PyMOL commands that place a pseudoatom at each C-alpha (Angstrom):
pseudoatom trace, name=CA, resn=MET, resi=1, chain=A, elem=C, hetatm=0, pos=[-1.678, -9.367, -15.236]
pseudoatom trace, name=CA, resn=VAL, resi=2, chain=A, elem=C, hetatm=0, pos=[-3.779, -6.226, -15.613]
pseudoatom trace, name=CA, resn=ALA, resi=3, chain=A, elem=C, hetatm=0, pos=[-3.375, -2.538, -14.826]
pseudoatom trace, name=CA, resn=ALA, resi=4, chain=A, elem=C, hetatm=0, pos=[-4.529, -1.411, -11.386]
pseudoatom trace, name=CA, resn=ASP, resi=5, chain=A, elem=C, hetatm=0, pos=[-7.283, 0.768, -12.848]
pseudoatom trace, name=CA, resn=HIS, resi=6, chain=A, elem=C, hetatm=0, pos=[-8.605, -1.925, -15.206]
pseudoatom trace, name=CA, resn=ARG, resi=7, chain=A, elem=C, hetatm=0, pos=[-12.157, -2.954, -14.309]
pseudoatom trace, name=CA, resn=VAL, resi=8, chain=A, elem=C, hetatm=0, pos=[-12.687, -6.713, -13.950]
pseudoatom trace, name=CA, resn=PRO, resi=9, chain=A, elem=C, hetatm=0, pos=[-15.540, -8.870, -12.612]
pseudoatom trace, name=CA, resn=VAL, resi=10, chain=A, elem=C, hetatm=0, pos=[-15.489, -9.743, -8.934]
pseudoatom trace, name=CA, resn=TYR, resi=11, chain=A, elem=C, hetatm=0, pos=[-13.646, -13.036, -8.457]
pseudoatom trace, name=CA, resn=GLY, resi=12, chain=A, elem=C, hetatm=0, pos=[-12.060, -15.275, -5.859]
pseudoatom trace, name=CA, resn=LEU, resi=13, chain=A, elem=C, hetatm=0, pos=[-8.948, -17.173, -6.923]
pseudoatom trace, name=CA, resn=THR, resi=14, chain=A, elem=C, hetatm=0, pos=[-5.687, -18.366, -5.400]
pseudoatom trace, name=CA, resn=VAL, resi=15, chain=A, elem=C, hetatm=0, pos=[-2.777, -20.521, -6.507]
pseudoatom trace, name=CA, resn=SER, resi=16, chain=A, elem=C, hetatm=0, pos=[-2.284, -21.838, -2.963]
pseudoatom trace, name=CA, resn=PRO, resi=17, chain=A, elem=C, hetatm=0, pos=[-3.507, -25.421, -2.560]
pseudoatom trace, name=CA, resn=GLY, resi=18, chain=A, elem=C, hetatm=0, pos=[-6.093, -26.512, -0.031]
pseudoatom trace, name=CA, resn=HIS, resi=19, chain=A, elem=C, hetatm=0, pos=[-8.528, -23.647, -0.621]
pseudoatom trace, name=CA, resn=ALA, resi=20, chain=A, elem=C, hetatm=0, pos=[-11.996, -23.790, -2.136]
pseudoatom trace, name=CA, resn=GLU, resi=21, chain=A, elem=C, hetatm=0, pos=[-10.949, -21.013, -4.562]
pseudoatom trace, name=CA, resn=SER, resi=22, chain=A, elem=C, hetatm=0, pos=[-7.692, -22.695, -5.614]
pseudoatom trace, name=CA, resn=VAL, resi=23, chain=A, elem=C, hetatm=0, pos=[-6.933, -22.728, -9.337]
pseudoatom trace, name=CA, resn=GLY, resi=24, chain=A, elem=C, hetatm=0, pos=[-5.526, -26.221, -8.923]
pseudoatom trace, name=CA, resn=ALA, resi=25, chain=A, elem=C, hetatm=0, pos=[-8.968, -27.521, -7.970]
pseudoatom trace, name=CA, resn=ARG, resi=26, chain=A, elem=C, hetatm=0, pos=[-10.236, -26.439, -11.401]
pseudoatom trace, name=CA, resn=VAL, resi=27, chain=A, elem=C, hetatm=0, pos=[-7.446, -28.034, -13.439]
pseudoatom trace, name=CA, resn=GLN, resi=28, chain=A, elem=C, hetatm=0, pos=[-7.453, -31.592, -14.698]
pseudoatom trace, name=CA, resn=GLY, resi=29, chain=A, elem=C, hetatm=0, pos=[-4.230, -33.433, -13.889]
pseudoatom trace, name=CA, resn=ASP, resi=30, chain=A, elem=C, hetatm=0, pos=[-1.202, -31.874, -12.207]
pseudoatom trace, name=CA, resn=PHE, resi=31, chain=A, elem=C, hetatm=0, pos=[-1.305, -28.115, -11.665]
pseudoatom trace, name=CA, resn=ASP, resi=32, chain=A, elem=C, hetatm=0, pos=[1.809, -26.065, -12.413]
pseudoatom trace, name=CA, resn=ALA, resi=33, chain=A, elem=C, hetatm=0, pos=[1.310, -22.440, -11.329]
pseudoatom trace, name=CA, resn=ALA, resi=34, chain=A, elem=C, hetatm=0, pos=[4.242, -21.177, -13.418]
pseudoatom trace, name=CA, resn=LEU, resi=35, chain=A, elem=C, hetatm=0, pos=[2.940, -22.766, -16.616]
pseudoatom trace, name=CA, resn=TRP, resi=36, chain=A, elem=C, hetatm=0, pos=[-0.559, -21.483, -15.855]
pseudoatom trace, name=CA, resn=PHE, resi=37, chain=A, elem=C, hetatm=0, pos=[0.695, -17.918, -15.400]
pseudoatom trace, name=CA, resn=SER, resi=38, chain=A, elem=C, hetatm=0, pos=[2.839, -18.081, -18.540]
pseudoatom trace, name=CA, resn=ALA, resi=39, chain=A, elem=C, hetatm=0, pos=[-0.223, -19.165, -20.499]
pseudoatom trace, name=CA, resn=LEU, resi=40, chain=A, elem=C, hetatm=0, pos=[-2.236, -16.272, -19.071]
pseudoatom trace, name=CA, resn=LEU, resi=41, chain=A, elem=C, hetatm=0, pos=[0.460, -13.793, -20.098]
pseudoatom trace, name=CA, resn=LYS, resi=42, chain=A, elem=C, hetatm=0, pos=[0.016, -14.927, -23.699]
pseudoatom trace, name=CA, resn=GLY, resi=43, chain=A, elem=C, hetatm=0, pos=[-3.730, -14.315, -23.579]
pseudoatom trace, name=CA, resn=PRO, resi=44, chain=A, elem=C, hetatm=0, pos=[-5.456, -11.285, -25.146]
pseudoatom trace, name=CA, resn=HIS, resi=45, chain=A, elem=C, hetatm=0, pos=[-6.463, -9.739, -21.806]
pseudoatom trace, name=CA, resn=SER, resi=46, chain=A, elem=C, hetatm=0, pos=[-3.056, -9.678, -20.110]
pseudoatom trace, name=CA, resn=VAL, resi=47, chain=A, elem=C, hetatm=0, pos=[-0.578, -6.822, -19.895]
pseudoatom trace, name=CA, resn=GLN, resi=48, chain=A, elem=C, hetatm=0, pos=[2.902, -8.031, -20.824]
pseudoatom trace, name=CA, resn=TRP, resi=49, chain=A, elem=C, hetatm=0, pos=[5.970, -7.475, -18.647]
pseudoatom trace, name=CA, resn=SER, resi=50, chain=A, elem=C, hetatm=0, pos=[7.545, -5.581, -21.546]
pseudoatom trace, name=CA, resn=ASP, resi=51, chain=A, elem=C, hetatm=0, pos=[4.565, -3.182, -21.600]
pseudoatom trace, name=CA, resn=THR, resi=52, chain=A, elem=C, hetatm=0, pos=[4.953, -2.550, -17.876]
pseudoatom trace, name=CA, resn=PHE, resi=53, chain=A, elem=C, hetatm=0, pos=[8.663, -1.731, -18.128]
pseudoatom trace, name=CA, resn=ALA, resi=54, chain=A, elem=C, hetatm=0, pos=[8.176, 0.384, -21.259]
pseudoatom trace, name=CA, resn=ARG, resi=55, chain=A, elem=C, hetatm=0, pos=[6.008, 2.913, -19.386]
pseudoatom trace, name=CA, resn=GLY, resi=56, chain=A, elem=C, hetatm=0, pos=[9.002, 4.568, -17.733]
pseudoatom trace, name=CA, resn=ARG, resi=57, chain=A, elem=C, hetatm=0, pos=[12.709, 4.330, -17.005]
pseudoatom trace, name=CA, resn=GLY, resi=58, chain=A, elem=C, hetatm=0, pos=[12.749, 3.979, -13.222]
pseudoatom trace, name=CA, resn=ARG, resi=59, chain=A, elem=C, hetatm=0, pos=[12.665, 1.008, -10.897]
pseudoatom trace, name=CA, resn=VAL, resi=60, chain=A, elem=C, hetatm=0, pos=[9.853, -1.545, -11.125]
pseudoatom trace, name=CA, resn=LEU, resi=61, chain=A, elem=C, hetatm=0, pos=[8.975, -2.790, -7.630]
pseudoatom trace, name=CA, resn=ILE, resi=62, chain=A, elem=C, hetatm=0, pos=[7.220, -6.111, -7.016]
pseudoatom trace, name=CA, resn=ALA, resi=63, chain=A, elem=C, hetatm=0, pos=[6.015, -7.426, -3.646]
pseudoatom trace, name=CA, resn=LEU, resi=64, chain=A, elem=C, hetatm=0, pos=[5.736, -11.220, -3.715]
pseudoatom trace, name=CA, resn=THR, resi=65, chain=A, elem=C, hetatm=0, pos=[4.480, -13.928, -1.419]
pseudoatom trace, name=CA, resn=ARG, resi=66, chain=A, elem=C, hetatm=0, pos=[6.135, -17.329, -1.785]
pseudoatom trace, name=CA, resn=PRO, resi=67, chain=A, elem=C, hetatm=0, pos=[3.324, -18.826, -3.946]
pseudoatom trace, name=CA, resn=TYR, resi=68, chain=A, elem=C, hetatm=0, pos=[3.447, -15.805, -6.263]
pseudoatom trace, name=CA, resn=ALA, resi=69, chain=A, elem=C, hetatm=0, pos=[7.246, -15.968, -6.519]
pseudoatom trace, name=CA, resn=ASP, resi=70, chain=A, elem=C, hetatm=0, pos=[6.945, -19.598, -7.579]
pseudoatom trace, name=CA, resn=MET, resi=71, chain=A, elem=C, hetatm=0, pos=[4.253, -18.618, -10.079]
pseudoatom trace, name=CA, resn=ILE, resi=72, chain=A, elem=C, hetatm=0, pos=[5.915, -15.688, -11.888]
pseudoatom trace, name=CA, resn=GLY, resi=73, chain=A, elem=C, hetatm=0, pos=[9.624, -16.479, -11.450]
pseudoatom trace, name=CA, resn=SER, resi=74, chain=A, elem=C, hetatm=0, pos=[10.174, -18.156, -14.805]
pseudoatom trace, name=CA, resn=SER, resi=75, chain=A, elem=C, hetatm=0, pos=[8.484, -15.290, -16.672]
pseudoatom trace, name=CA, resn=LEU, resi=76, chain=A, elem=C, hetatm=0, pos=[10.790, -12.770, -14.951]
pseudoatom trace, name=CA, resn=ARG, resi=77, chain=A, elem=C, hetatm=0, pos=[13.845, -14.846, -15.903]
pseudoatom trace, name=CA, resn=ASP, resi=78, chain=A, elem=C, hetatm=0, pos=[13.073, -14.201, -19.572]
pseudoatom trace, name=CA, resn=LEU, resi=79, chain=A, elem=C, hetatm=0, pos=[13.066, -10.407, -19.190]
pseudoatom trace, name=CA, resn=ASP, resi=80, chain=A, elem=C, hetatm=0, pos=[15.355, -8.276, -21.321]
pseudoatom trace, name=CA, resn=PRO, resi=81, chain=A, elem=C, hetatm=0, pos=[18.566, -7.567, -19.319]
pseudoatom trace, name=CA, resn=SER, resi=82, chain=A, elem=C, hetatm=0, pos=[17.829, -3.820, -19.351]
pseudoatom trace, name=CA, resn=PHE, resi=83, chain=A, elem=C, hetatm=0, pos=[14.437, -4.515, -17.732]
pseudoatom trace, name=CA, resn=LEU, resi=84, chain=A, elem=C, hetatm=0, pos=[15.870, -6.962, -15.220]
pseudoatom trace, name=CA, resn=ALA, resi=85, chain=A, elem=C, hetatm=0, pos=[18.374, -4.312, -14.102]
pseudoatom trace, name=CA, resn=ARG, resi=86, chain=A, elem=C, hetatm=0, pos=[15.440, -2.068, -13.092]
pseudoatom trace, name=CA, resn=LEU, resi=87, chain=A, elem=C, hetatm=0, pos=[13.551, -4.781, -11.213]
pseudoatom trace, name=CA, resn=ARG, resi=88, chain=A, elem=C, hetatm=0, pos=[13.394, -4.871, -7.399]
pseudoatom trace, name=CA, resn=ILE, resi=89, chain=A, elem=C, hetatm=0, pos=[11.665, -7.784, -5.633]
pseudoatom trace, name=CA, resn=PHE, resi=90, chain=A, elem=C, hetatm=0, pos=[10.449, -7.753, -2.035]
pseudoatom trace, name=CA, resn=GLY, resi=91, chain=A, elem=C, hetatm=0, pos=[9.470, -10.803, -0.003]
pseudoatom trace, name=CA, resn=ALA, resi=92, chain=A, elem=C, hetatm=0, pos=[10.515, -13.274, 2.649]
pseudoatom trace, name=CA, resn=SER, resi=93, chain=A, elem=C, hetatm=0, pos=[12.870, -16.166, 1.807]
pseudoatom trace, name=CA, resn=LEU, resi=94, chain=A, elem=C, hetatm=0, pos=[12.255, -16.081, -1.938]
pseudoatom trace, name=CA, resn=SER, resi=95, chain=A, elem=C, hetatm=0, pos=[15.670, -17.040, -3.326]
pseudoatom trace, name=CA, resn=ALA, resi=96, chain=A, elem=C, hetatm=0, pos=[14.900, -20.780, -3.434]
pseudoatom trace, name=CA, resn=LEU, resi=97, chain=A, elem=C, hetatm=0, pos=[11.734, -20.108, -5.427]
pseudoatom trace, name=CA, resn=LEU, resi=98, chain=A, elem=C, hetatm=0, pos=[13.141, -17.696, -7.992]
pseudoatom trace, name=CA, resn=PRO, resi=99, chain=A, elem=C, hetatm=0, pos=[15.549, -18.468, -10.872]
pseudoatom trace, name=CA, resn=THR, resi=100, chain=A, elem=C, hetatm=0, pos=[19.157, -17.516, -10.199]
pseudoatom trace, name=CA, resn=GLU, resi=101, chain=A, elem=C, hetatm=0, pos=[18.992, -14.972, -13.017]
pseudoatom trace, name=CA, resn=VAL, resi=102, chain=A, elem=C, hetatm=0, pos=[16.483, -12.980, -10.942]
pseudoatom trace, name=CA, resn=HIS, resi=103, chain=A, elem=C, hetatm=0, pos=[18.367, -13.069, -7.630]
pseudoatom trace, name=CA, resn=CYS, resi=104, chain=A, elem=C, hetatm=0, pos=[20.097, -9.778, -8.442]
pseudoatom trace, name=CA, resn=ALA, resi=105, chain=A, elem=C, hetatm=0, pos=[16.706, -8.083, -8.074]
pseudoatom trace, name=CA, resn=LEU, resi=106, chain=A, elem=C, hetatm=0, pos=[15.995, -9.430, -4.568]
pseudoatom trace, name=CA, resn=MET, resi=107, chain=A, elem=C, hetatm=0, pos=[16.200, -6.807, -1.847]
pseudoatom trace, name=CA, resn=PRO, resi=108, chain=A, elem=C, hetatm=0, pos=[17.776, -8.303, 1.336]
pseudoatom trace, name=CA, resn=TYR, resi=109, chain=A, elem=C, hetatm=0, pos=[14.982, -7.712, 3.852]
pseudoatom trace, name=CA, resn=ASP, resi=110, chain=A, elem=C, hetatm=0, pos=[14.659, -10.169, 6.733]
pseudoatom trace, name=CA, resn=ALA, resi=111, chain=A, elem=C, hetatm=0, pos=[12.956, -10.512, 10.129]
pseudoatom trace, name=CA, resn=ARG, resi=112, chain=A, elem=C, hetatm=0, pos=[14.586, -7.276, 11.348]
pseudoatom trace, name=CA, resn=LEU, resi=113, chain=A, elem=C, hetatm=0, pos=[11.972, -5.422, 9.310]
pseudoatom trace, name=CA, resn=ASP, resi=114, chain=A, elem=C, hetatm=0, pos=[9.427, -6.397, 11.986]
pseudoatom trace, name=CA, resn=ALA, resi=115, chain=A, elem=C, hetatm=0, pos=[11.195, -4.091, 14.443]
pseudoatom trace, name=CA, resn=ILE, resi=116, chain=A, elem=C, hetatm=0, pos=[10.818, -1.147, 12.025]
pseudoatom trace, name=CA, resn=THR, resi=117, chain=A, elem=C, hetatm=0, pos=[7.351, -1.770, 10.581]
pseudoatom trace, name=CA, resn=PRO, resi=118, chain=A, elem=C, hetatm=0, pos=[5.541, -4.458, 12.609]
pseudoatom trace, name=CA, resn=GLY, resi=119, chain=A, elem=C, hetatm=0, pos=[3.063, -6.722, 10.873]
pseudoatom trace, name=CA, resn=THR, resi=120, chain=A, elem=C, hetatm=0, pos=[2.308, -10.302, 9.952]
pseudoatom trace, name=CA, resn=ARG, resi=121, chain=A, elem=C, hetatm=0, pos=[4.165, -12.795, 7.781]
pseudoatom trace, name=CA, resn=ALA, resi=122, chain=A, elem=C, hetatm=0, pos=[1.360, -12.436, 5.235]
pseudoatom trace, name=CA, resn=ASP, resi=123, chain=A, elem=C, hetatm=0, pos=[2.096, -8.739, 4.660]
pseudoatom trace, name=CA, resn=PHE, resi=124, chain=A, elem=C, hetatm=0, pos=[5.909, -8.917, 4.918]
pseudoatom trace, name=CA, resn=SER, resi=125, chain=A, elem=C, hetatm=0, pos=[6.488, -8.209, 1.222]
pseudoatom trace, name=CA, resn=GLN, resi=126, chain=A, elem=C, hetatm=0, pos=[4.206, -5.149, 1.217]
pseudoatom trace, name=CA, resn=ARG, resi=127, chain=A, elem=C, hetatm=0, pos=[5.879, -3.776, 4.351]
pseudoatom trace, name=CA, resn=ALA, resi=128, chain=A, elem=C, hetatm=0, pos=[9.322, -4.280, 2.831]
pseudoatom trace, name=CA, resn=LEU, resi=129, chain=A, elem=C, hetatm=0, pos=[8.344, -2.460, -0.357]
pseudoatom trace, name=CA, resn=TYR, resi=130, chain=A, elem=C, hetatm=0, pos=[6.780, 0.364, 1.652]
pseudoatom trace, name=CA, resn=HIS, resi=131, chain=A, elem=C, hetatm=0, pos=[9.933, 0.764, 3.753]
pseudoatom trace, name=CA, resn=PHE, resi=132, chain=A, elem=C, hetatm=0, pos=[12.089, 0.785, 0.616]
pseudoatom trace, name=CA, resn=VAL, resi=133, chain=A, elem=C, hetatm=0, pos=[9.992, 3.507, -1.022]
pseudoatom trace, name=CA, resn=ARG, resi=134, chain=A, elem=C, hetatm=0, pos=[9.825, 5.700, 2.080]
pseudoatom trace, name=CA, resn=ALA, resi=135, chain=A, elem=C, hetatm=0, pos=[13.209, 5.203, 3.728]
pseudoatom trace, name=CA, resn=VAL, resi=136, chain=A, elem=C, hetatm=0, pos=[15.690, 3.680, 1.274]
pseudoatom trace, name=CA, resn=ALA, resi=137, chain=A, elem=C, hetatm=0, pos=[15.151, 4.732, -2.347]
pseudoatom trace, name=CA, resn=PRO, resi=138, chain=A, elem=C, hetatm=0, pos=[15.236, 8.505, -1.640]
pseudoatom trace, name=CA, resn=SER, resi=139, chain=A, elem=C, hetatm=0, pos=[18.713, 8.137, -0.086]
pseudoatom trace, name=CA, resn=VAL, resi=140, chain=A, elem=C, hetatm=0, pos=[20.264, 6.256, -3.017]
pseudoatom trace, name=CA, resn=GLY, resi=141, chain=A, elem=C, hetatm=0, pos=[21.767, 8.466, -5.691]
pseudoatom trace, name=CA, resn=SER, resi=142, chain=A, elem=C, hetatm=0, pos=[21.739, 5.887, -8.495]
pseudoatom trace, name=CA, resn=GLN, resi=143, chain=A, elem=C, hetatm=0, pos=[19.275, 3.191, -9.482]
pseudoatom trace, name=CA, resn=ASN, resi=144, chain=A, elem=C, hetatm=0, pos=[21.812, 0.391, -9.406]
pseudoatom trace, name=CA, resn=SER, resi=145, chain=A, elem=C, hetatm=0, pos=[20.440, -2.823, -7.895]
pseudoatom trace, name=CA, resn=GLU, resi=146, chain=A, elem=C, hetatm=0, pos=[23.551, -3.504, -5.806]
pseudoatom trace, name=CA, resn=ALA, resi=147, chain=A, elem=C, hetatm=0, pos=[23.513, 0.053, -4.472]
pseudoatom trace, name=CA, resn=ASP, resi=148, chain=A, elem=C, hetatm=0, pos=[19.867, -0.413, -3.514]
pseudoatom trace, name=CA, resn=ALA, resi=149, chain=A, elem=C, hetatm=0, pos=[20.632, -3.735, -1.811]
pseudoatom trace, name=CA, resn=GLU, resi=150, chain=A, elem=C, hetatm=0, pos=[23.517, -2.183, 0.117]
pseudoatom trace, name=CA, resn=ALA, resi=151, chain=A, elem=C, hetatm=0, pos=[21.258, 0.665, 1.246]
pseudoatom trace, name=CA, resn=VAL, resi=152, chain=A, elem=C, hetatm=0, pos=[18.763, -1.890, 2.574]
pseudoatom trace, name=CA, resn=ARG, resi=153, chain=A, elem=C, hetatm=0, pos=[21.539, -3.680, 4.478]
pseudoatom trace, name=CA, resn=HIS, resi=154, chain=A, elem=C, hetatm=0, pos=[22.665, -0.368, 5.936]
pseudoatom trace, name=CA, resn=ALA, resi=155, chain=A, elem=C, hetatm=0, pos=[19.107, 0.435, 7.069]
pseudoatom trace, name=CA, resn=LEU, resi=156, chain=A, elem=C, hetatm=0, pos=[18.908, -2.908, 8.895]
pseudoatom trace, name=CA, resn=VAL, resi=157, chain=A, elem=C, hetatm=0, pos=[22.427, -3.225, 10.267]
pseudoatom trace, name=CA, resn=ALA, resi=158, chain=A, elem=C, hetatm=0, pos=[21.694, -1.689, 13.684]
pseudoatom trace, name=CA, resn=VAL, resi=159, chain=A, elem=C, hetatm=0, pos=[18.280, -3.334, 14.057]
pseudoatom trace, name=CA, resn=THR, resi=160, chain=A, elem=C, hetatm=0, pos=[17.574, -6.465, 16.087]
pseudoatom trace, name=CA, resn=ALA, resi=161, chain=A, elem=C, hetatm=0, pos=[14.761, -8.759, 15.036]
pseudoatom trace, name=CA, resn=PRO, resi=162, chain=A, elem=C, hetatm=0, pos=[12.032, -9.026, 17.694]
pseudoatom trace, name=CA, resn=GLN, resi=163, chain=A, elem=C, hetatm=0, pos=[11.372, -12.409, 19.246]
pseudoatom trace, name=CA, resn=ARG, resi=164, chain=A, elem=C, hetatm=0, pos=[8.350, -14.092, 17.726]
pseudoatom trace, name=CA, resn=ALA, resi=165, chain=A, elem=C, hetatm=0, pos=[5.681, -15.458, 20.012]
pseudoatom trace, name=CA, resn=GLN, resi=166, chain=A, elem=C, hetatm=0, pos=[5.489, -19.252, 20.012]
pseudoatom trace, name=CA, resn=ARG, resi=167, chain=A, elem=C, hetatm=0, pos=[1.859, -20.088, 19.303]
pseudoatom trace, name=CA, resn=VAL, resi=168, chain=A, elem=C, hetatm=0, pos=[0.196, -23.504, 19.313]
pseudoatom trace, name=CA, resn=ARG, resi=169, chain=A, elem=C, hetatm=0, pos=[-1.784, -24.952, 16.436]
pseudoatom trace, name=CA, resn=GLN, resi=170, chain=A, elem=C, hetatm=0, pos=[-5.353, -26.098, 16.959]
pseudoatom trace, name=CA, resn=THR, resi=171, chain=A, elem=C, hetatm=0, pos=[-7.996, -27.788, 14.864]
pseudoatom trace, name=CA, resn=ASP, resi=172, chain=A, elem=C, hetatm=0, pos=[-10.637, -25.865, 12.935]
pseudoatom trace, name=CA, resn=GLU, resi=173, chain=A, elem=C, hetatm=0, pos=[-13.302, -26.957, 15.426]
pseudoatom trace, name=CA, resn=GLU, resi=174, chain=A, elem=C, hetatm=0, pos=[-11.240, -25.758, 18.422]
pseudoatom trace, name=CA, resn=ILE, resi=175, chain=A, elem=C, hetatm=0, pos=[-10.619, -22.367, 16.844]
pseudoatom trace, name=CA, resn=ILE, resi=176, chain=A, elem=C, hetatm=0, pos=[-14.294, -21.928, 15.929]
pseudoatom trace, name=CA, resn=ARG, resi=177, chain=A, elem=C, hetatm=0, pos=[-15.215, -22.604, 19.535]
pseudoatom trace, name=CA, resn=LEU, resi=178, chain=A, elem=C, hetatm=0, pos=[-12.751, -19.953, 20.724]
pseudoatom trace, name=CA, resn=ILE, resi=179, chain=A, elem=C, hetatm=0, pos=[-14.069, -17.455, 18.177]
pseudoatom trace, name=CA, resn=ARG, resi=180, chain=A, elem=C, hetatm=0, pos=[-17.626, -17.960, 19.396]
pseudoatom trace, name=CA, resn=GLU, resi=181, chain=A, elem=C, hetatm=0, pos=[-16.525, -17.483, 22.993]
pseudoatom trace, name=CA, resn=HIS, resi=182, chain=A, elem=C, hetatm=0, pos=[-14.804, -14.189, 22.148]
pseudoatom trace, name=CA, resn=LEU, resi=183, chain=A, elem=C, hetatm=0, pos=[-17.792, -12.988, 20.110]
pseudoatom trace, name=CA, resn=ARG, resi=184, chain=A, elem=C, hetatm=0, pos=[-19.845, -13.007, 23.305]
pseudoatom trace, name=CA, resn=PHE, resi=185, chain=A, elem=C, hetatm=0, pos=[-17.815, -10.046, 24.580]
pseudoatom trace, name=CA, resn=GLN, resi=186, chain=A, elem=C, hetatm=0, pos=[-16.476, -8.277, 21.482]
pseudoatom trace, name=CA, resn=SER, resi=187, chain=A, elem=C, hetatm=0, pos=[-17.010, -7.940, 17.751]
pseudoatom trace, name=CA, resn=GLY, resi=188, chain=A, elem=C, hetatm=0, pos=[-14.885, -7.399, 14.682]
pseudoatom trace, name=CA, resn=ILE, resi=189, chain=A, elem=C, hetatm=0, pos=[-12.793, -9.939, 12.841]
pseudoatom trace, name=CA, resn=GLY, resi=190, chain=A, elem=C, hetatm=0, pos=[-9.527, -8.075, 13.488]
pseudoatom trace, name=CA, resn=SER, resi=191, chain=A, elem=C, hetatm=0, pos=[-9.997, -7.733, 17.238]
pseudoatom trace, name=CA, resn=VAL, resi=192, chain=A, elem=C, hetatm=0, pos=[-11.047, -11.381, 17.598]
pseudoatom trace, name=CA, resn=LEU, resi=193, chain=A, elem=C, hetatm=0, pos=[-7.973, -12.552, 15.650]
pseudoatom trace, name=CA, resn=ARG, resi=194, chain=A, elem=C, hetatm=0, pos=[-5.719, -10.382, 17.802]
pseudoatom trace, name=CA, resn=ARG, resi=195, chain=A, elem=C, hetatm=0, pos=[-7.247, -11.826, 20.974]
pseudoatom trace, name=CA, resn=LEU, resi=196, chain=A, elem=C, hetatm=0, pos=[-6.939, -15.370, 19.628]
pseudoatom trace, name=CA, resn=ARG, resi=197, chain=A, elem=C, hetatm=0, pos=[-3.231, -14.885, 18.966]
pseudoatom trace, name=CA, resn=ASP, resi=198, chain=A, elem=C, hetatm=0, pos=[-2.223, -12.706, 21.926]
pseudoatom trace, name=CA, resn=GLN, resi=199, chain=A, elem=C, hetatm=0, pos=[-4.487, -13.986, 24.673]
pseudoatom trace, name=CA, resn=ASP, resi=200, chain=A, elem=C, hetatm=0, pos=[-5.034, -17.617, 23.681]
pseudoatom trace, name=CA, resn=GLY, resi=201, chain=A, elem=C, hetatm=0, pos=[-1.605, -18.080, 22.085]
pseudoatom trace, name=CA, resn=VAL, resi=202, chain=A, elem=C, hetatm=0, pos=[-3.124, -19.833, 19.083]
pseudoatom trace, name=CA, resn=ALA, resi=203, chain=A, elem=C, hetatm=0, pos=[-1.480, -19.863, 15.643]
pseudoatom trace, name=CA, resn=CYS, resi=204, chain=A, elem=C, hetatm=0, pos=[-3.892, -19.125, 12.804]
pseudoatom trace, name=CA, resn=GLU, resi=205, chain=A, elem=C, hetatm=0, pos=[-3.019, -17.748, 9.370]
pseudoatom trace, name=CA, resn=GLN, resi=206, chain=A, elem=C, hetatm=0, pos=[-5.232, -14.852, 8.225]
pseudoatom trace, name=CA, resn=SER, resi=207, chain=A, elem=C, hetatm=0, pos=[-6.961, -16.550, 5.293]
pseudoatom trace, name=CA, resn=ARG, resi=208, chain=A, elem=C, hetatm=0, pos=[-7.688, -19.596, 7.447]
pseudoatom trace, name=CA, resn=PHE, resi=209, chain=A, elem=C, hetatm=0, pos=[-9.020, -17.397, 10.256]
pseudoatom trace, name=CA, resn=LYS, resi=210, chain=A, elem=C, hetatm=0, pos=[-11.300, -15.543, 7.845]
pseudoatom trace, name=CA, resn=ARG, resi=211, chain=A, elem=C, hetatm=0, pos=[-12.830, -18.843, 6.739]
pseudoatom trace, name=CA, resn=LEU, resi=212, chain=A, elem=C, hetatm=0, pos=[-13.270, -20.061, 10.319]
pseudoatom trace, name=CA, resn=TYR, resi=213, chain=A, elem=C, hetatm=0, pos=[-14.669, -16.720, 11.458]
pseudoatom trace, name=CA, resn=GLY, resi=214, chain=A, elem=C, hetatm=0, pos=[-17.290, -16.950, 8.706]
pseudoatom trace, name=CA, resn=ALA, resi=215, chain=A, elem=C, hetatm=0, pos=[-18.203, -20.444, 9.848]
pseudoatom trace, name=CA, resn=ALA, resi=216, chain=A, elem=C, hetatm=0, pos=[-18.390, -19.308, 13.489]
pseudoatom trace, name=CA, resn=VAL, resi=217, chain=A, elem=C, hetatm=0, pos=[-20.847, -16.503, 12.738]
pseudoatom trace, name=CA, resn=GLY, resi=218, chain=A, elem=C, hetatm=0, pos=[-22.837, -18.578, 10.266]
pseudoatom trace, name=CA, resn=GLU, resi=219, chain=A, elem=C, hetatm=0, pos=[-21.649, -16.831, 7.089]
pseudoatom trace, name=CA, resn=GLY, resi=220, chain=A, elem=C, hetatm=0, pos=[-20.014, -19.866, 5.530]
pseudoatom trace, name=CA, resn=ALA, resi=221, chain=A, elem=C, hetatm=0, pos=[-19.747, -23.601, 5.718]
pseudoatom trace, name=CA, resn=LEU, resi=222, chain=A, elem=C, hetatm=0, pos=[-16.725, -25.303, 7.248]
pseudoatom trace, name=CA, resn=THR, resi=223, chain=A, elem=C, hetatm=0, pos=[-15.112, -27.306, 4.428]
for i in range(1, 223): cmd.bond("trace and resi %d" % i, "trace and resi %d" % (i + 1))
show_as sticks, trace
zoom trace
């Protein structure tokens, strides 16, 4: 964990399995993301959680995907109670991945957020945090976690979650073929992904699509 303005070498790394840049592929034996992260926190180059909380007295907001929640949950459980009281966590369906001691910090966002700030499942946690900062936190007089959670519930109470499109899954080879067909008439990775999902009705997660798009245009090998 490093400060946002800390300069580091360019790198590609993920804790999600099945990727060429997965940490697990570089570890001998079983890979435990939580143990790996805890070891990194003890290293000389990492900022400690205590250092992060000591920089101020306000809320500390964390947007988490499910793999990251699984990775850092145990380290958050060991926080000083005064730090834990200031923590707010944003993400989709994280309670099963986080220790019970940390559940008090979870903000109760759900699929209704998509009707307020549309986006993808991959950016749900960032959208939830953004909504909290812009629309919820300014209206809460105190910085009590339960008061914050209740304010989130109030912001969502009159909102109905939009229906999600039911998309079909296809093989890598089928998606590459579709990408190449669309590239005959348009360009840009974002527009091609949108057309693949909306016009073809194909399900494809963003990181997977990026890899397949690179293979389709000859920028990477299909592995």
